[in-house]
N, C-alpha and C positions, 0 to 999 in steps of 0.2 A: 133795141130791146122790144120784145113783144110779150104781151100778157099770155100766159100759158092757156088761158081759157079760150082764146081765139086762134090758137095755132093749128088745131086739127084741120080746119078748112083750108089753111094755107101751107100745109106741110110739104106737099110736092113742090111748090114754088120755092119755099125756103130751102128745101133740100137741094134743088137745082142751083140756087145761089151759093150755098155752102160748098158744093163741089167745084164751083168756079173760083173759090178763094175767099168768099165773104165769111165774116164771123157773125153768128147769130146767137144772142143770149135771150133766154126766155125768163120772164118774171112771174112771180107768184106773190100776190098781195103787194105789188109794187117793188119787190126786192128781187135781185138776181137769184135764179133758182137752178137752171141748167143751161147748157150750151149745146148747140149743134155744131159738130165738126165733121169734116170729110173723113171717111173711114181710112183712107190712105194716111192722113195726118195722125189719126189715132194709132195706126200700126207703127208709124215713125216714132211716136211718143213712147210706145211700149218697148220698141227696140232700143231707144236711147236710155230708157230707164233700166233695162236689163244690162246694157253695156256699162252703165254707171255702177250698178250693183256689183257686177263682176269685177270691175276695176277696184272698187272699194274693198271687196273681200280679198282680192289678190294683194292689195297694199297691206291689209291687216295681217295676212298670213306671212308675208315676207319682210315685215318691218321688225327691226331689232328693238328691243325694249329701250326706253330712254334711260340713260344713266345720270342720276343726280348725285352730287356730292353728299356724303353722309355728314350732317351737321355735328354729330357726336364724335367723328373721327378726329383725333388730336394730332395725327401725323401731318407734318409740313404745314 
């Protein structure tokens, strides 16, 4: 973790580390604030999110309503 106030001077070096696979979290007032991630990883995250959303919508569209027994039905 790195305080955000001192990141600007180290941004190039931190970016190089992120591209090679390192995770970098920046803090503000001692608490996690933002993270640096490789742009390719961000693209993968967005693609995964879009795939998940499409699958969820497909499932909703093609799912049959659940049938629950009617508690007031006196048959059988």
